C-alpha positions in Angstrom: 93.6 151.3 98.3 91.8 153.4 101.1 90.8 150.0 102.7 94.2 148.2 102.2 95.8 151.2 104.0 93.6 151.0 107.2 94.1 147.2 107.2 98.0 148.0 107.2 97.3 150.4 109.8 95.2 148.2 111.8 97.7 145.4 111.6 100.8 147.7 112.6 98.8 149.0 115.5 98.2 145.2 116.6 101.9 144.7 116.5 103.0 147.7 118.2 100.4 146.9 121.2 101.8 143.3 121.1 105.3 144.5 121.3 104.7 146.8 124.3 102.9 143.8 126.1 105.9 141.4 125.2 108.3 143.7 126.9 105.9 144.2 130.0 104.6 140.5 130.3 106.3 137.2 130.9 107.1 134.5 128.5 104.0 132.5 129.1 101.8 135.8 128.7 103.5 136.5 125.4 103.2 133.1 124.1 99.3 133.3 124.8 99.1 136.8 123.2 101.0 135.7 120.3 98.6 132.8 119.9 95.7 135.4 120.2 97.0 137.8 117.6 97.8 134.9 115.0 94.4 133.9 115.3 92.8 137.2 114.9 95.2 137.8 111.8 94.6 134.5 110.1 92.3 132.1 112.0 93.0 128.4 111.7 91.3 125.8 109.7 89.2 123.3 111.8 91.5 120.7 110.8 94.5 122.5 112.1 92.7 123.4 115.0 91.7 119.9 115.9 95.3 118.9 115.5 96.1 121.9 117.8 93.6 120.4 120.3 94.7 116.8 120.1 98.4 118.1 120.9 97.1 120.0 123.9 95.6 116.5 125.1 98.9 114.7 124.3 100.7 117.5 126.2 98.2 117.1 129.2 96.8 120.5 128.8 93.3 119.3 129.2 91.5 122.2 130.4 92.8 124.6 127.5 92.2 121.6 125.2 88.8 121.2 126.4 88.0 125.0 126.3 89.1 125.0 122.5 87.1 121.9 121.5 83.9 122.7 123.5 83.8 126.1 122.0 84.2 124.7 118.3 81.3 122.1 119.2 79.1 124.7 120.6 80.1 127.5 118.1 78.3 128.4 114.9 80.8 126.4 112.6 80.0 122.8 112.7 82.8 121.7 110.7 84.7 118.6 112.2 82.0 118.9 115.3 82.2 115.2 116.1 85.7 115.0 116.2 85.9 118.2 118.4 83.1 116.6 120.6 85.3 113.4 121.0 88.2 115.6 122.1 86.2 117.4 124.5 85.1 114.3 125.8 88.6 112.9 126.1 89.8 116.0 127.9 87.0 116.2 130.3 87.6 112.4 130.9 91.1 113.1 132.1 90.1 115.9 134.3 87.7 113.4 136.0 84.7 115.6 134.6 82.5 112.8 134.0 79.3 115.0 133.3 80.8 116.7 130.4 82.8 113.6 129.1 79.3 111.8 129.0 77.7 114.9 127.2 80.5 115.6 124.6 80.9 111.6 124.0 77.1 111.5 123.3 77.6 114.2 120.8 80.5 112.5 119.0 78.8 108.9 119.1 75.9 110.4 117.4 77.7 112.4 114.7 80.6 110.0 114.2 80.7 106.4 113.2 81.7 105.1 116.4 81.3 101.7 117.8 81.1 101.3 121.7 84.1 99.1 121.6 86.2 102.2 120.1 85.2 104.4 122.7 85.8 101.7 125.6 89.1 100.8 124.5 90.2 104.5 124.6 92.5 105.2 127.4 91.0 108.5 128.1 87.6 106.9 129.3 89.6 104.0 131.5 88.0 105.4 134.7 84.5 105.8 133.2 84.0 102.1 131.9 81.6 101.2 134.8 79.8 104.7 134.7 76.2 103.8 133.8 75.6 107.0 132.4 78.7 106.6 130.0 77.6 103.2 129.0 74.2 104.4 128.0 75.6 107.2 125.9 78.1 105.3 124.0 75.6 102.4 123.3 72.8 104.6 122.2 71.9 103.4 118.9 71.6 105.7 116.1 68.0 106.6 114.5 67.9 103.3 112.4 64.5 102.0 111.8 64.0 98.6 113.5 61.8 95.9 112.3 59.3 94.3 114.2 60.9 91.1 114.5 64.2 92.5 115.6 64.6 92.1 119.1 68.3 92.1 120.0 71.7 93.8 118.7 75.1 92.0 119.6 78.5 93.6 119.1 81.7 91.6 120.1 85.2 92.2 119.8 87.5 90.2 121.8 86.7 90.5 125.7 84.6 93.4 125.0 81.0 93.1 124.0 77.7 94.8 124.0 74.2 93.0 123.9 71.0 95.0 123.4 67.4 94.0 123.2 64.4 95.5 123.9 64.3 95.3 127.6 68.0 95.8 128.6 71.6 96.5 127.4 74.7 94.5 128.6 78.1 95.7 128.4 81.1 93.4 129.0 84.8 94.8 129.1 87.2 92.0 130.2 85.7 90.2 133.4 83.4 93.1 134.2 79.6 92.7 133.0 77.2 95.8 133.5 73.4 94.9 133.0 70.9 98.1 132.6 67.2 97.8 132.2 65.7 100.1 129.9 
């Protein structure tokens, strides 16, 4: 009963402070404050937060989307880590931050069952399709045991394809072909 009373007092205090700030802040600051207070009172599930992040990306609020997604990837709760990493990579790519996009797409590729074709076809990565580091990150083969006789892997889908062997990787997207030595 005492704990419940303290909780209600704390909740009331937060609401009173929020009301005072609403009167003194602009509408945008009010919305930001409301979101933070709501997160403190009832935190979002990982799935709801991912929907929110993807909504921010769709609304071209890339910086905010990246901040939320990267915080989730780097935080202690690893629920939907791969999905958040992919969202962070997309937000970074839209902001032309190729190093962050590569970092997070590598995490997504390692965590999720993404084919290089899926990543290459995503419009967010359109400007990165010729970036060698990006192509290496999305073609990184997961930890699967290779037999001694296996010499190459070929993935084809329409006009895009990836051919990997012991000495090189070749990525084809339309009429662009990139060959990388290992």
